[in-house]
Every structure is written in C-alpha cells, then in structure tokens.
PyMOL Python script that loads the backbone (N, CA, C, O; Angstrom):
from pymol import cmd

cmd.read_pdbstr("""\
ATOM      1  N   MET A   1       0.940  -1.348   0.025  1.00  0.00           N
ATOM      2  CA  MET A   1       0.052  -0.124   0.249  1.00  0.00           C
ATOM      3  C   MET A   1       1.134   1.149  -0.022  1.00  0.00           C
ATOM      4  O   MET A   1       2.347   1.039   0.158  1.00  0.00           O
ATOM      5  N   GLY A   2       0.456   2.380  -0.492  1.00  0.00           N
ATOM      6  CA  GLY A   2       1.181   3.433  -0.667  1.00  0.00           C
ATOM      7  C   GLY A   2       0.298   4.620  -0.038  1.00  0.00           C
ATOM      8  O   GLY A   2      -0.930   4.599   0.042  1.00  0.00           O
ATOM      9  N   ARG A   3       1.063   5.563   0.354  1.00  0.00           N
ATOM     10  CA  ARG A   3       0.374   6.711   0.856  1.00  0.00           C
ATOM     11  C   ARG A   3      -0.193   7.754  -0.196  1.00  0.00           C
ATOM     12  O   ARG A   3       0.350   8.043  -1.263  1.00  0.00           O
ATOM     13  N   LEU A   4      -1.224   8.199   0.233  1.00  0.00           N
ATOM     14  CA  LEU A   4      -1.754   9.326  -1.124  1.00  0.00           C
ATOM     15  C   LEU A   4      -1.757  10.574  -0.257  1.00  0.00           C
ATOM     16  O   LEU A   4      -2.290  10.524   0.852  1.00  0.00           O
ATOM     17  N   ARG A   5      -1.317  11.445  -0.602  1.00  0.00           N
ATOM     18  CA  ARG A   5      -1.370  13.151  -0.358  1.00  0.00           C
ATOM     19  C   ARG A   5      -2.385  13.403  -0.919  1.00  0.00           C
ATOM     20  O   ARG A   5      -2.683  13.092  -2.073  1.00  0.00           O
ATOM     21  N   MET A   6      -3.340  14.305   0.260  1.00  0.00           N
ATOM     22  CA  MET A   6      -4.415  14.969  -0.056  1.00  0.00           C
ATOM     23  C   MET A   6      -3.867  16.772   0.431  1.00  0.00           C
ATOM     24  O   MET A   6      -3.062  17.122   1.295  1.00  0.00           O
ATOM     25  N   GLU A   7      -4.629  17.535  -0.457  1.00  0.00           N
ATOM     26  CA  GLU A   7      -4.168  18.799   0.202  1.00  0.00           C
ATOM     27  C   GLU A   7      -5.525  19.420   0.422  1.00  0.00           C
ATOM     28  O   GLU A   7      -6.489  19.324  -0.338  1.00  0.00           O
ATOM     29  N   VAL A   8      -5.460  20.137   1.686  1.00  0.00           N
ATOM     30  CA  VAL A   8      -6.866  20.705   2.535  1.00  0.00           C
ATOM     31  C   VAL A   8      -6.867  22.235   2.104  1.00  0.00           C
ATOM     32  O   VAL A   8      -5.846  22.805   1.718  1.00  0.00           O
ATOM     33  N   GLU A   9      -7.879  22.732   2.187  1.00  0.00           N
ATOM     34  CA  GLU A   9      -7.776  24.510   1.911  1.00  0.00           C
ATOM     35  C   GLU A   9      -7.063  25.093   2.774  1.00  0.00           C
ATOM     36  O   GLU A   9      -6.395  26.039   2.358  1.00  0.00           O
ATOM     37  N   ASP A  10      -6.960  24.716   4.317  1.00  0.00           N
ATOM     38  CA  ASP A  10      -6.456  25.805   4.927  1.00  0.00           C
ATOM     39  C   ASP A  10      -4.774  25.561   4.926  1.00  0.00           C
ATOM     40  O   ASP A  10      -4.042  26.112   5.747  1.00  0.00           O
ATOM     41  N   GLY A  11      -4.313  24.692   3.926  1.00  0.00           N
ATOM     42  CA  GLY A  11      -2.676  24.567   3.656  1.00  0.00           C
ATOM     43  C   GLY A  11      -1.942  23.797   4.273  1.00  0.00           C
ATOM     44  O   GLY A  11      -0.713  23.832   4.235  1.00  0.00           O
ATOM     45  N   TYR A  12      -2.751  22.864   5.035  1.00  0.00           N
ATOM     46  CA  TYR A  12      -2.339  21.345   5.786  1.00  0.00           C
ATOM     47  C   TYR A  12      -2.378  20.169   4.331  1.00  0.00           C
ATOM     48  O   TYR A  12      -3.234  19.923   3.482  1.00  0.00           O
ATOM     49  N   GLU A  13      -1.224  19.742   4.554  1.00  0.00           N
ATOM     50  CA  GLU A  13      -1.152  18.115   3.913  1.00  0.00           C
ATOM     51  C   GLU A  13      -1.884  17.125   4.633  1.00  0.00           C
ATOM     52  O   GLU A  13      -1.716  17.178   5.852  1.00  0.00           O
ATOM     53  N   LEU A  14      -2.613  16.278   4.232  1.00  0.00           N
ATOM     54  CA  LEU A  14      -3.142  15.194   4.969  1.00  0.00           C
ATOM     55  C   LEU A  14      -2.594  14.054   4.006  1.00  0.00           C
ATOM     56  O   LEU A  14      -2.595  14.032   2.775  1.00  0.00           O
ATOM     57  N   PHE A  15      -2.096  13.058   4.969  1.00  0.00           N
ATOM     58  CA  PHE A  15      -1.669  11.620   4.201  1.00  0.00           C
ATOM     59  C   PHE A  15      -2.763  10.654   4.493  1.00  0.00           C
ATOM     60  O   PHE A  15      -3.523  10.874   5.436  1.00  0.00           O
ATOM     61  N   GLU A  16      -2.908   9.464   3.651  1.00  0.00           N
ATOM     62  CA  GLU A  16      -3.920   8.511   3.876  1.00  0.00           C
ATOM     63  C   GLU A  16      -3.443   7.346   3.139  1.00  0.00           C
ATOM     64  O   GLU A  16      -3.171   7.321   1.939  1.00  0.00           O
ATOM     65  N   GLU A  17      -3.351   6.148   4.178  1.00  0.00           N
ATOM     66  CA  GLU A  17      -3.125   5.045   3.420  1.00  0.00           C
ATOM     67  C   GLU A  17      -3.926   4.577   2.454  1.00  0.00           C
ATOM     68  O   GLU A  17      -5.089   4.862   2.742  1.00  0.00           O
ATOM     69  N   GLY A  18      -3.843   3.926   1.331  1.00  0.00           N
ATOM     70  CA  GLY A  18      -4.605   3.273   0.404  1.00  0.00           C
ATOM     71  C   GLY A  18      -4.078   2.767  -0.875  1.00  0.00           C
ATOM     72  O   GLY A  18      -2.963   3.175  -1.198  1.00  0.00           O
ATOM     73  N   CYS A  19      -4.606   2.058  -1.554  1.00  0.00           N
ATOM     74  CA  CYS A  19      -4.304   1.429  -2.796  1.00  0.00           C
ATOM     75  C   CYS A  19      -3.772   2.209  -3.721  1.00  0.00           C
ATOM     76  O   CYS A  19      -4.090   3.388  -3.875  1.00  0.00           O
ATOM     77  N   MET A  20      -3.016   1.660  -4.325  1.00  0.00           N
ATOM     78  CA  MET A  20      -2.324   2.646  -5.555  1.00  0.00           C
ATOM     79  C   MET A  20      -2.051   1.814  -6.789  1.00  0.00           C
ATOM     80  O   MET A  20      -1.958   0.617  -6.515  1.00  0.00           O
ATOM     81  N   THR A  21      -1.883   2.128  -8.179  1.00  0.00           N
ATOM     82  CA  THR A  21      -1.780   1.375  -9.118  1.00  0.00           C
ATOM     83  C   THR A  21      -0.273   1.653  -9.309  1.00  0.00           C
ATOM     84  O   THR A  21       0.067   2.820  -9.502  1.00  0.00           O
ATOM     85  N   PRO A  22       0.792   0.538  -9.266  1.00  0.00           N
ATOM     86  CA  PRO A  22       2.094   0.638  -9.945  1.00  0.00           C
ATOM     87  C   PRO A  22       2.263   1.386 -11.258  1.00  0.00           C
ATOM     88  O   PRO A  22       1.605   1.136 -12.268  1.00  0.00           O
ATOM     89  N   LYS A  23       3.028   2.154 -11.180  1.00  0.00           N
ATOM     90  CA  LYS A  23       3.475   2.721 -12.209  1.00  0.00           C
ATOM     91  C   LYS A  23       4.859   2.609 -12.825  1.00  0.00           C
ATOM     92  O   LYS A  23       5.291   3.235 -13.793  1.00  0.00           O
ATOM     93  N   ASN A  24       5.446   1.736 -12.119  1.00  0.00           N
ATOM     94  CA  ASN A  24       6.756   1.142 -12.478  1.00  0.00           C
ATOM     95  C   ASN A  24       6.657   0.365 -14.225  1.00  0.00           C
ATOM     96  O   ASN A  24       5.733  -0.286 -14.713  1.00  0.00           O
ATOM     97  N   GLN A  25       7.915   0.736 -14.795  1.00  0.00           N
ATOM     98  CA  GLN A  25       8.021   0.285 -16.401  1.00  0.00           C
ATOM     99  C   GLN A  25       8.044  -1.359 -15.884  1.00  0.00           C
ATOM    100  O   GLN A  25       7.336  -2.125 -16.538  1.00  0.00           O
ATOM    101  N   GLU A  26       8.613  -1.770 -15.054  1.00  0.00           N
ATOM    102  CA  GLU A  26       8.497  -3.522 -15.093  1.00  0.00           C
ATOM    103  C   GLU A  26       7.135  -4.051 -14.544  1.00  0.00           C
ATOM    104  O   GLU A  26       6.875  -5.253 -14.612  1.00  0.00           O
ATOM    105  N   CYS A  27       6.236  -3.118 -13.981  1.00  0.00           N
ATOM    106  CA  CYS A  27       5.258  -3.573 -13.848  1.00  0.00           C
ATOM    107  C   CYS A  27       3.824  -3.563 -14.685  1.00  0.00           C
ATOM    108  O   CYS A  27       2.706  -3.938 -14.333  1.00  0.00           O
ATOM    109  N   GLN A  28       4.266  -3.020 -15.857  1.00  0.00           N
ATOM    110  CA  GLN A  28       3.305  -2.502 -17.049  1.00  0.00           C
ATOM    111  C   GLN A  28       3.461  -3.785 -18.002  1.00  0.00           C
ATOM    112  O   GLN A  28       4.475  -4.402 -18.329  1.00  0.00           O
ATOM    113  N   ILE A  29       2.142  -3.970 -18.327  1.00  0.00           N
ATOM    114  CA  ILE A  29       1.972  -4.822 -19.343  1.00  0.00           C
ATOM    115  C   ILE A  29       2.428  -4.547 -20.959  1.00  0.00           C
ATOM    116  O   ILE A  29       1.796  -3.865 -21.766  1.00  0.00           O
ATOM    117  N   PRO A  30       3.454  -5.128 -21.156  1.00  0.00           N
ATOM    118  CA  PRO A  30       3.978  -4.805 -22.474  1.00  0.00           C
ATOM    119  C   PRO A  30       2.842  -4.793 -23.640  1.00  0.00           C
ATOM    120  O   PRO A  30       1.951  -5.640 -23.710  1.00  0.00           O
ATOM    121  N   ALA A  31       3.037  -3.504 -24.712  1.00  0.00           N
ATOM    122  CA  ALA A  31       2.255  -3.786 -25.826  1.00  0.00           C
ATOM    123  C   ALA A  31       2.400  -4.991 -26.847  1.00  0.00           C
ATOM    124  O   ALA A  31       3.446  -5.639 -26.842  1.00  0.00           O
ATOM    125  N   ALA A  32       1.550  -5.250 -27.570  1.00  0.00           N
ATOM    126  CA  ALA A  32       1.628  -6.344 -28.420  1.00  0.00           C
ATOM    127  C   ALA A  32       2.610  -5.720 -29.833  1.00  0.00           C
ATOM    128  O   ALA A  32       2.389  -4.658 -30.415  1.00  0.00           O
ATOM    129  N   LEU A  33       3.415  -6.440 -30.070  1.00  0.00           N
ATOM    130  CA  LEU A  33       4.250  -5.963 -31.379  1.00  0.00           C
ATOM    131  C   LEU A  33       3.151  -6.315 -32.438  1.00  0.00           C
ATOM    132  O   LEU A  33       2.618  -5.304 -32.896  1.00  0.00           O
ATOM    133  N   GLU A  34       2.654  -7.567 -32.969  1.00  0.00           N
ATOM    134  CA  GLU A  34       1.736  -7.965 -33.777  1.00  0.00           C
ATOM    135  C   GLU A  34       0.331  -8.510 -33.671  1.00  0.00           C
ATOM    136  O   GLU A  34       0.183  -8.939 -32.527  1.00  0.00           O
ATOM    137  N   CYS A  35      -0.541  -8.637 -34.251  1.00  0.00           N
ATOM    138  CA  CYS A  35      -1.538  -9.321 -33.778  1.00  0.00           C
ATOM    139  C   CYS A  35      -1.446 -10.754 -33.894  1.00  0.00           C
ATOM    140  O   CYS A  35      -0.557 -11.175 -34.634  1.00  0.00           O
ATOM    141  N   PRO A  36      -2.241 -11.643 -33.270  1.00  0.00           N
ATOM    142  CA  PRO A  36      -1.879 -12.950 -32.933  1.00  0.00           C
ATOM    143  C   PRO A  36      -2.613 -13.549 -34.360  1.00  0.00           C
ATOM    144  O   PRO A  36      -3.485 -12.790 -34.782  1.00  0.00           O
ATOM    145  N   PRO A  37      -2.395 -14.812 -35.184  1.00  0.00           N
ATOM    146  CA  PRO A  37      -3.400 -15.288 -36.203  1.00  0.00           C
ATOM    147  C   PRO A  37      -4.544 -15.614 -35.981  1.00  0.00           C
ATOM    148  O   PRO A  37      -4.976 -15.927 -34.872  1.00  0.00           O
ATOM    149  N   ALA A  38      -5.136 -15.579 -36.954  1.00  0.00           N
ATOM    150  CA  ALA A  38      -6.729 -15.876 -36.992  1.00  0.00           C
ATOM    151  C   ALA A  38      -7.042 -17.261 -36.622  1.00  0.00           C
ATOM    152  O   ALA A  38      -6.389 -18.112 -37.226  1.00  0.00           O
ATOM    153  N   PRO A  39      -8.027 -17.733 -35.633  1.00  0.00           N
ATOM    154  CA  PRO A  39      -8.185 -19.284 -35.520  1.00  0.00           C
ATOM    155  C   PRO A  39      -8.321 -19.869 -37.289  1.00  0.00           C
ATOM    156  O   PRO A  39      -8.659 -19.257 -38.302  1.00  0.00           O
ATOM    157  N   VAL A  40      -8.038 -20.813 -37.148  1.00  0.00           N
ATOM    158  CA  VAL A  40      -8.283 -22.130 -38.467  1.00  0.00           C
ATOM    159  C   VAL A  40      -9.280 -23.031 -37.899  1.00  0.00           C
ATOM    160  O   VAL A  40      -9.291 -23.573 -36.794  1.00  0.00           O
ATOM    161  N   LYS A  41     -10.263 -23.099 -39.035  1.00  0.00           N
ATOM    162  CA  LYS A  41     -11.171 -24.338 -38.561  1.00  0.00           C
ATOM    163  C   LYS A  41     -10.680 -25.656 -38.834  1.00  0.00           C
ATOM    164  O   LYS A  41      -9.606 -25.730 -39.432  1.00  0.00           O
ATOM    165  N   LYS A  42     -11.208 -26.595 -38.541  1.00  0.00           N
ATOM    166  CA  LYS A  42     -10.458 -27.904 -38.705  1.00  0.00           C
ATOM    167  C   LYS A  42     -11.464 -28.194 -39.985  1.00  0.00           C
ATOM    168  O   LYS A  42     -12.640 -27.911 -40.216  1.00  0.00           O
ATOM    169  N   ARG A  43     -10.086 -29.125 -40.934  1.00  0.00           N
ATOM    170  CA  ARG A  43     -10.825 -29.656 -42.218  1.00  0.00           C
ATOM    171  C   ARG A  43     -11.759 -30.571 -42.054  1.00  0.00           C
ATOM    172  O   ARG A  43     -11.663 -31.317 -41.079  1.00  0.00           O
ATOM    173  N   VAL A  44     -12.819 -30.706 -42.935  1.00  0.00           N
ATOM    174  CA  VAL A  44     -13.775 -31.647 -42.844  1.00  0.00           C
ATOM    175  C   VAL A  44     -13.343 -33.141 -43.597  1.00  0.00           C
ATOM    176  O   VAL A  44     -13.064 -33.082 -44.795  1.00  0.00           O
ATOM    177  N   SER A  45     -13.301 -34.150 -43.072  1.00  0.00           N
ATOM    178  CA  SER A  45     -12.831 -35.355 -43.738  1.00  0.00           C
ATOM    179  C   SER A  45     -14.044 -35.372 -44.884  1.00  0.00           C
ATOM    180  O   SER A  45     -15.256 -35.199 -44.764  1.00  0.00           O
ATOM    181  N   GLU A  46     -13.285 -35.629 -45.940  1.00  0.00           N
ATOM    182  CA  GLU A  46     -14.268 -35.968 -47.092  1.00  0.00           C
ATOM    183  C   GLU A  46     -14.074 -37.510 -47.651  1.00  0.00           C
ATOM    184  O   GLU A  46     -14.522 -37.944 -48.712  1.00  0.00           O
ATOM    185  N   LYS A  47     -13.249 -38.272 -46.613  1.00  0.00           N
ATOM    186  CA  LYS A  47     -13.240 -39.552 -47.006  1.00  0.00           C
ATOM    187  C   LYS A  47     -14.502 -40.132 -46.397  1.00  0.00           C
ATOM    188  O   LYS A  47     -14.848 -39.653 -45.317  1.00  0.00           O
ATOM    189  N   LYS A  48     -15.217 -41.064 -46.917  1.00  0.00           N
ATOM    190  CA  LYS A  48     -16.263 -41.988 -46.660  1.00  0.00           C
ATOM    191  C   LYS A  48     -15.746 -43.195 -45.446  1.00  0.00           C
ATOM    192  O   LYS A  48     -14.896 -43.992 -45.842  1.00  0.00           O
ATOM    193  N   ARG A  49     -16.109 -43.300 -44.380  1.00  0.00           N
ATOM    194  CA  ARG A  49     -15.423 -44.744 -43.746  1.00  0.00           C
ATOM    195  C   ARG A  49     -15.917 -45.661 -44.133  1.00  0.00           C
ATOM    196  O   ARG A  49     -17.082 -45.583 -44.522  1.00  0.00           O
ATOM    197  N   ASP A  50     -15.267 -46.794 -44.171  1.00  0.00           N
ATOM    198  CA  ASP A  50     -15.624 -48.240 -44.688  1.00  0.00           C
ATOM    199  C   ASP A  50     -16.610 -48.802 -43.469  1.00  0.00           C
ATOM    200  O   ASP A  50     -16.492 -48.471 -42.289  1.00  0.00           O
ATOM    201  N   PRO A  51     -17.288 -49.428 -43.831  1.00  0.00           N
ATOM    202  CA  PRO A  51     -18.136 -50.417 -42.582  1.00  0.00           C
ATOM    203  C   PRO A  51     -17.079 -51.584 -41.883  1.00  0.00           C
ATOM    204  O   PRO A  51     -16.221 -52.243 -42.471  1.00  0.00           O
ATOM    205  N   PRO A  52     -17.425 -51.608 -40.488  1.00  0.00           N
ATOM    206  CA  PRO A  52     -16.697 -52.568 -39.846  1.00  0.00           C
ATOM    207  C   PRO A  52     -16.278 -53.678 -40.464  1.00  0.00           C
ATOM    208  O   PRO A  52     -17.130 -54.214 -41.172  1.00  0.00           O
ATOM    209  N   LYS A  53     -15.104 -54.246 -40.409  1.00  0.00           N
ATOM    210  CA  LYS A  53     -15.281 -55.822 -40.886  1.00  0.00           C
ATOM    211  C   LYS A  53     -15.726 -56.921 -40.633  1.00  0.00           C
ATOM    212  O   LYS A  53     -16.001 -57.845 -41.398  1.00  0.00           O
ATOM    213  N   LYS A  54     -15.831 -56.820 -39.216  1.00  0.00           N
ATOM    214  CA  LYS A  54     -16.779 -57.785 -38.532  1.00  0.00           C
ATOM    215  C   LYS A  54     -18.200 -57.641 -38.714  1.00  0.00           C
ATOM    216  O   LYS A  54     -19.024 -58.530 -38.500  1.00  0.00           O
ATOM    217  N   GLY A  55     -18.485 -56.277 -39.189  1.00  0.00           N
ATOM    218  CA  GLY A  55     -19.928 -55.931 -39.363  1.00  0.00           C
ATOM    219  C   GLY A  55     -20.538 -55.405 -37.816  1.00  0.00           C
ATOM    220  O   GLY A  55     -19.954 -55.672 -36.766  1.00  0.00           O
ATOM    221  N   TYR A  56     -21.938 -54.536 -37.896  1.00  0.00           N
ATOM    222  CA  TYR A  56     -22.075 -53.958 -36.931  1.00  0.00           C
ATOM    223  C   TYR A  56     -22.990 -55.141 -35.927  1.00  0.00           C
ATOM    224  O   TYR A  56     -23.770 -56.050 -36.209  1.00  0.00           O
ATOM    225  N   PHE A  57     -22.469 -54.625 -34.715  1.00  0.00           N
ATOM    226  CA  PHE A  57     -23.077 -55.378 -33.298  1.00  0.00           C
ATOM    227  C   PHE A  57     -24.398 -55.442 -33.471  1.00  0.00           C
ATOM    228  O   PHE A  57     -24.831 -54.305 -33.658  1.00  0.00           O
ATOM    229  N   GLN A  58     -25.558 -56.564 -33.504  1.00  0.00           N
ATOM    230  CA  GLN A  58     -26.786 -56.759 -33.391  1.00  0.00           C
ATOM    231  C   GLN A  58     -27.106 -57.660 -31.995  1.00  0.00           C
ATOM    232  O   GLN A  58     -26.980 -58.880 -31.883  1.00  0.00           O
ATOM    233  N   PRO A  59     -27.482 -56.857 -31.135  1.00  0.00           N
ATOM    234  CA  PRO A  59     -27.769 -57.957 -29.859  1.00  0.00           C
ATOM    235  C   PRO A  59     -29.070 -58.749 -30.347  1.00  0.00           C
ATOM    236  O   PRO A  59     -29.843 -58.220 -31.146  1.00  0.00           O
ATOM    237  N   PRO A  60     -29.252 -59.822 -29.925  1.00  0.00           N
ATOM    238  CA  PRO A  60     -30.079 -61.103 -30.203  1.00  0.00           C
ATOM    239  C   PRO A  60     -31.529 -60.578 -29.925  1.00  0.00           C
ATOM    240  O   PRO A  60     -32.361 -60.826 -30.798  1.00  0.00           O
ATOM    241  N   GLU A  61     -31.896 -59.951 -28.923  1.00  0.00           N
ATOM    242  CA  GLU A  61     -33.028 -59.708 -28.497  1.00  0.00           C
ATOM    243  C   GLU A  61     -33.262 -57.848 -28.711  1.00  0.00           C
ATOM    244  O   GLU A  61     -33.874 -57.155 -27.897  1.00  0.00           O
ATOM    245  N   LEU A  62     -32.830 -57.501 -29.561  1.00  0.00           N
ATOM    246  CA  LEU A  62     -32.903 -55.904 -29.960  1.00  0.00           C
ATOM    247  C   LEU A  62     -34.459 -55.293 -30.284  1.00  0.00           C
ATOM    248  O   LEU A  62     -34.981 -54.258 -29.869  1.00  0.00           O
ATOM    249  N   GLU A  63     -35.093 -56.544 -31.360  1.00  0.00           N
ATOM    250  CA  GLU A  63     -36.423 -56.127 -31.190  1.00  0.00           C
ATOM    251  C   GLU A  63     -37.541 -56.277 -29.990  1.00  0.00           C
ATOM    252  O   GLU A  63     -38.625 -55.694 -29.988  1.00  0.00           O
ATOM    253  N   SER A  64     -37.158 -56.998 -29.169  1.00  0.00           N
ATOM    254  CA  SER A  64     -37.997 -57.167 -28.095  1.00  0.00           C
ATOM    255  C   SER A  64     -38.031 -56.000 -27.314  1.00  0.00           C
ATOM    256  O   SER A  64     -39.067 -55.660 -26.744  1.00  0.00           O
ATOM    257  N   ILE A  65     -37.004 -55.368 -27.239  1.00  0.00           N
ATOM    258  CA  ILE A  65     -36.538 -54.159 -26.101  1.00  0.00           C
ATOM    259  C   ILE A  65     -37.662 -53.091 -26.725  1.00  0.00           C
ATOM    260  O   ILE A  65     -38.490 -52.575 -25.974  1.00  0.00           O
ATOM    261  N   PHE A  66     -37.631 -52.810 -28.090  1.00  0.00           N
ATOM    262  CA  PHE A  66     -38.364 -51.806 -28.768  1.00  0.00           C
ATOM    263  C   PHE A  66     -39.635 -52.295 -29.391  1.00  0.00           C
ATOM    264  O   PHE A  66     -40.146 -51.510 -30.190  1.00  0.00           O
ATOM    265  N   ALA A  67     -40.290 -53.512 -29.173  1.00  0.00           N
ATOM    266  CA  ALA A  67     -41.670 -53.790 -29.444  1.00  0.00           C
ATOM    267  C   ALA A  67     -42.612 -53.080 -28.782  1.00  0.00           C
ATOM    268  O   ALA A  67     -42.524 -52.867 -27.572  1.00  0.00           O
ATOM    269  N   MET A  68     -43.750 -52.584 -29.638  1.00  0.00           N
ATOM    270  CA  MET A  68     -44.650 -52.359 -28.948  1.00  0.00           C
ATOM    271  C   MET A  68     -45.482 -53.037 -28.122  1.00  0.00           C
ATOM    272  O   MET A  68     -45.848 -54.183 -28.384  1.00  0.00           O
ATOM    273  N   THR A  69     -45.954 -52.209 -26.757  1.00  0.00           N
ATOM    274  CA  THR A  69     -46.902 -53.403 -25.912  1.00  0.00           C
ATOM    275  C   THR A  69     -48.532 -53.198 -26.346  1.00  0.00           C
ATOM    276  O   THR A  69     -49.061 -52.286 -26.981  1.00  0.00           O
ATOM    277  N   SER A  70     -48.954 -54.098 -25.901  1.00  0.00           N
ATOM    278  CA  SER A  70     -50.462 -54.563 -26.581  1.00  0.00           C
ATOM    279  C   SER A  70     -51.072 -53.366 -25.453  1.00  0.00           C
ATOM    280  O   SER A  70     -51.084 -53.756 -24.286  1.00  0.00           O
ATOM    281  N   GLY A  71     -51.459 -52.281 -25.643  1.00  0.00           N
ATOM    282  CA  GLY A  71     -52.434 -51.314 -24.814  1.00  0.00           C
ATOM    283  C   GLY A  71     -51.574 -50.990 -23.650  1.00  0.00           C
ATOM    284  O   GLY A  71     -50.555 -51.629 -23.388  1.00  0.00           O
ATOM    285  N   ARG A  72     -52.105 -49.750 -22.797  1.00  0.00           N
ATOM    286  CA  ARG A  72     -51.581 -49.341 -22.094  1.00  0.00           C
ATOM    287  C   ARG A  72     -52.763 -49.398 -20.537  1.00  0.00           C
ATOM    288  O   ARG A  72     -53.966 -49.204 -20.711  1.00  0.00           O
ATOM    289  N   LYS A  73     -52.356 -49.601 -19.515  1.00  0.00           N
ATOM    290  CA  LYS A  73     -53.512 -49.697 -18.492  1.00  0.00           C
ATOM    291  C   LYS A  73     -52.953 -48.901 -17.688  1.00  0.00           C
ATOM    292  O   LYS A  73     -51.759 -48.602 -17.674  1.00  0.00           O
ATOM    293  N   ALA A  74     -54.051 -48.409 -16.769  1.00  0.00           N
ATOM    294  CA  ALA A  74     -53.895 -47.116 -15.862  1.00  0.00           C
ATOM    295  C   ALA A  74     -54.348 -47.990 -14.481  1.00  0.00           C
ATOM    296  O   ALA A  74     -55.418 -48.533 -14.209  1.00  0.00           O
ATOM    297  N   TRP A  75     -52.858 -47.877 -13.597  1.00  0.00           N
ATOM    298  CA  TRP A  75     -53.329 -48.554 -12.139  1.00  0.00           C
ATOM    299  C   TRP A  75     -54.083 -47.030 -11.515  1.00  0.00           C
ATOM    300  O   TRP A  75     -53.884 -45.815 -11.553  1.00  0.00           O
ATOM    301  N   ALA A  76     -55.284 -48.251 -10.807  1.00  0.00           N
ATOM    302  CA  ALA A  76     -55.973 -47.059  -9.899  1.00  0.00           C
ATOM    303  C   ALA A  76     -56.168 -47.511  -8.459  1.00  0.00           C
ATOM    304  O   ALA A  76     -56.671 -46.748  -7.635  1.00  0.00           O
TER     305      ALA A  76
END
""", "prot")
cmd.dss("prot")
cmd.show_as("cartoon", "prot")
cmd.util.cbc("prot")
cmd.orient("prot")
C-alpha cells in the first residue's frame, strides 16, 4: 500500500493509506508488437468411412426391447 497525499484548503497536507496502481515500467503490461493469427477451422474429412470388417453389433433381443406393448393400462 502507498501513501496518498491530499491537500486541504487551509494549507495543511493530509496523508492517508490506500491502494495505488504501480507506475513502474517493470509492472506494466508490454504492448503487443503484432496481432496473433486468426483461428483456423478443422478440415472436414471428405473420405467416407468403410463399414467395420466384422460387421455391426446386433444384440439378439433388440426387437423385443423396442416392441410395442399391447395397450396401456392405468393403475388405479
């Protein structure tokens, strides 16, 4: 913390403790010399992927999981 000097109308100087921004050259953020490059988008893969050599996984009871039930009943 630094000391802040404030002048009063009567000619007296008043010192108060407070926070101050450092003005030293070593404390300053250096100015950027040039702008960074623009971001680059990833290239879209144009090659279509081949299907798996062993085929797609098909569980034996897949149809039974998604089968429609015969009507819904309300529980009363």
